[in-house]
N, C-alpha and C positions, 0 to 999 in steps of 0.2 A: 295656221300658226300654232306651234306646239304650246300646250298649256304649261305655265311655270310649275316647276317641281316644288313640292312642299319642302320647307326648310328642315334640316335634320333635327330630330328631337334631342334635347340635352340628356346626357346619361344621368341616371339616378345616383346621386352621391350616397344615399342611404343603402342602396344595394351593394355598392363597392365596400363600404365600411362593414356591412354585415358579413360579406365573404371573408374579409380580412379577420374579423373577430372569430368567425367559425374556424378558420385555418389555425389561428392562435390557440383556440380552445382544443382543437384536435391534437396539436403538438403538445400542449400541456398534459392532456390525458395520456398520450403515448409515453411521454417522459415519466409521469408519475407511475404508470403501469410498469415500465421497465425498472424504475427505481424500487418499486415495491417487490418485484420479483427477485432482484439482486439481494435486497435486504432480507427477504424471506428465506432464500436459499442459504445465505450466510448464517442466519439465525438457526436454521435447522442443523447446519454443520456444527455450530457451537454447542447446541443441545444434544448432539449425538454422542453416545457413550459406546466405545468399542470394547468388547469383552473377549478375553483370550485366557486359555488355560483350563484348569480343572473346575468341575462343577460338583465336587464331592461335598458332603455335608460338613465334614471336619476339614477345614481348609483355612488358608490365610488370604484375605482379600487385600489387594494393593490398588488403591485408587490414585492414579497418577494424572495430574492435570497440568497442562502446559500454561504457565503464567506469562512468560515473556520469551521471545526469541531475539537474541542479539546476534544479528548477522555479521556485524563487524568483529565481534569476539568469537564468532563461529561456535556458539553454544546456545542451548535453550535451558530455561529454568523450569524444573518440575516441582509441583507441590504434591507431596506424597503423604497419603493417609493409609495406615496399616490397621486392618481390623481382623483379628482372629475369630473364626466362626466355629460353632458347635462346641465340642469338648476342648478345643484348643484355647478358648478364651473364657473370660469371666467378666462379670459386671456388664453384660450385654456387649461383649466384644471390645470393651475399652481397655482391657489389660490381658496379657498372656498368662497362661497357667504356669509357664516355665520360661527360662531365658530364650528370647526369640532373636534370631539374626537373619538378615536378608543380604544375600550376595547379589550384586547387580552385574549388568553386562559390562563389557570392556569400555564402551563409550560413556558409561555413567561414572562420574567421578565420586567414588566413595561408597562403602557398604553401610548398612544400617543395623543397629543393635538396640534391643529393648530389654529391660530387666523384668524378671518375673513379678507378677502381682502389682506392677506399677502402671499408672495410666500412660497410654501411648499418646505421644504428641506428634503433630504433623511435622514433617521435615521437608526442607527445600534442598534439592540436589541438582547438580548441573550435568548436562549431557552434551558432549561434543558433536559437532556437525561435520559431515563429510561431503565432498563434492561441491560444486557450485562456487560462485564468487559474487560478492556484493557489487562488484563493478558491472555486473549484468542487470542491476536494478533498472526498472521494476520487473524484469523477467527472470530474476535469479531463482534457482531452486536448490534444495539441499536434501541430503539423505542422512539417516542415522538409525539406530536401533536401541530399544530398551528391553530389558529382561530382568526378572527377579526369581531367585531361588531361596526358599525358606527352610530354616532348621529350627525346631523347637526342642529345647533340652538336648541338643546334639543329634536329634532324629529328623530325617528329611520328611517334610510335610507338603501336601498339595498347595498350589498357589493359583489364584485367579487374578488376572490383571484387568482393571477397568480404566480405560484411557479416554481422555477428552481434551479439548483445546479451548482455552479462554483468551488467546491472543488474537485480537480482531485484525491485526495487520498481516497475519499468515493463515493460510488454510493448510490443514495437516491431514493427510490420508494415511491410514494404518492398515497393515496387512499382517496376518499371523505368521510366525516363524516356527517351523516344526521343532519341538524340543520335548524330551521325555521328563526332564527334571525341573523345568522352569517355565514360567509364562513369559513369552517374548513376542515382540512385534517389531516389524520394520516400518519406519516412518519416512514419508516424503513430504517436504515442506515447500510451499510456493506462496507468492504474494496473494493476498485475498482479492476477490473480484472488485470490491469497492476501491481498494488502493490502486489496482491496475487501471481501472477506469479513470480515476483522478489523475494518475501520472500521465496517461495518454492525453487527457484533457489539458494538462499543463503544457505538454509539448505542442499541442495544436494552438494554444493561446500564445505561446512564445513565437511561433512562426507567423501567426496572424499579426502580432504587434510589430515584428520585424518587417513584414510586408507593408504594413501601414506606413511605417517610417520611410521605407524605400519609395513608396508612391509619393509621399509628401516631399521627399528630396527631389524626385524627378520633376515635380511641379515647380518647386522653388528655383531649381537650377535652370529649367527651360524658360522661365519667365524673366530671367535676368534681374531679379529683385535685389535690393540692398538687404542688409541684415534685418530679419524678421524675428524680433526677440520672443514673441509668444511661441513661434514654431521651434526655436532653439530650446526654450524652456521645456516644451513638451518632449522633444527628443531626449534631452538630458534626463528628465524625470523618468522616462521610459527605460533608459539605460540602467539607472540605479534601482528602479522598481522591479525589474526583472531579477536582479540578484536577490532581493528580499523574497520575491515570489518563489524562486528556485529553492531557497533555504527553508521554505514552508512545506516542502515535500514530506509526506509522512514516512517515518522510518529514518530520517536524517541521513540520506545516502551521502557517501564521500564524493569529493570532486573527481571527475573522470569516469563516471558511470555512464550507462547507455542514455540516460536522461540528458546528460550534458552533451554527448557527441551527436545525439539525434536532433537536438533542438537548442539547448541553452547557449552553448559556446558560439554556435553559428549566429544565433539571434543577436547576442551581444556584439559580435564582430560586425555584423551588418549595420546595427544601429550606431556603433561608434564611428564606422567609416562614413555613414551618411551624415552624421553630425559634423565631422571634419570637412566633408565635401561641401556642405551648405555654407559653412563659415568661409571657406576659401573662395568659393564662387561668389558669395555675396560681397565680400571685401573687394574682389576684383571688379565686380560690376560697379560698386560705389566709387572706386578709384578712377575707372574709365569715365564715369559720369562727371566726376569733379574735373578731370583733365579736359573734357569736351566743353565745359563752360568757358565763355570768353573772359579774359582777364579785364578787370575794371581799372 
């Protein structure tokens, strides 16, 4: 007669919990590492100063910093600080020794002029953007160019351009443009990495919520239940919450952009149809149940 087999040993709950905790810890470490890398690269891009033009001792330095990019108006705002160097300036470059004028590129709206021996103040200038469309948000890209030519006392003087970007919603790459009389650069603007990641995350969340409502609708309609008010409240709340969630997209994109056609509009349509389907199916089931009851 065969010996009875030993009963199976119960699995250790502590070991399963430990594996789950280790998996969560690994995911957290990976997420933090990726986030740190994205933040570091974007910080490096913000701190980078691109230099174009002359390196002569007697020159005019033009420090141009992007403060804000308005994709809807198709322009960017430049914060411009002009510093005459060497014999061209006085008081440590805070004032020119003669009348100073800066002619800008065609994309820049307006030239700059400074009086002799007067303190130079920073100026804000607008630069028009070319190419691209905000309807491609968050994958929209733009191009433009900036350039400065300086005259001091009616005489052409060398110019050096120092360009940087302070708009965290856009990344800007700058390339030198060959020119003998001015310091010029070609710019290409695209959405920053953090904005792109967040916009893609928003689209994933929208589809996930729509899928959840769709699954809930399938369950309620196949079970032939009467009106389930908590489920209807959840669907209606999701419908309106998605609109607020979409409007929180950084950069306030207009309706009809890629974000809408890839996720938002379809998610809203699915949720609205599911809500109506549940109501109609539930009312029909309730009416059929009432008619099946015998009359007293």
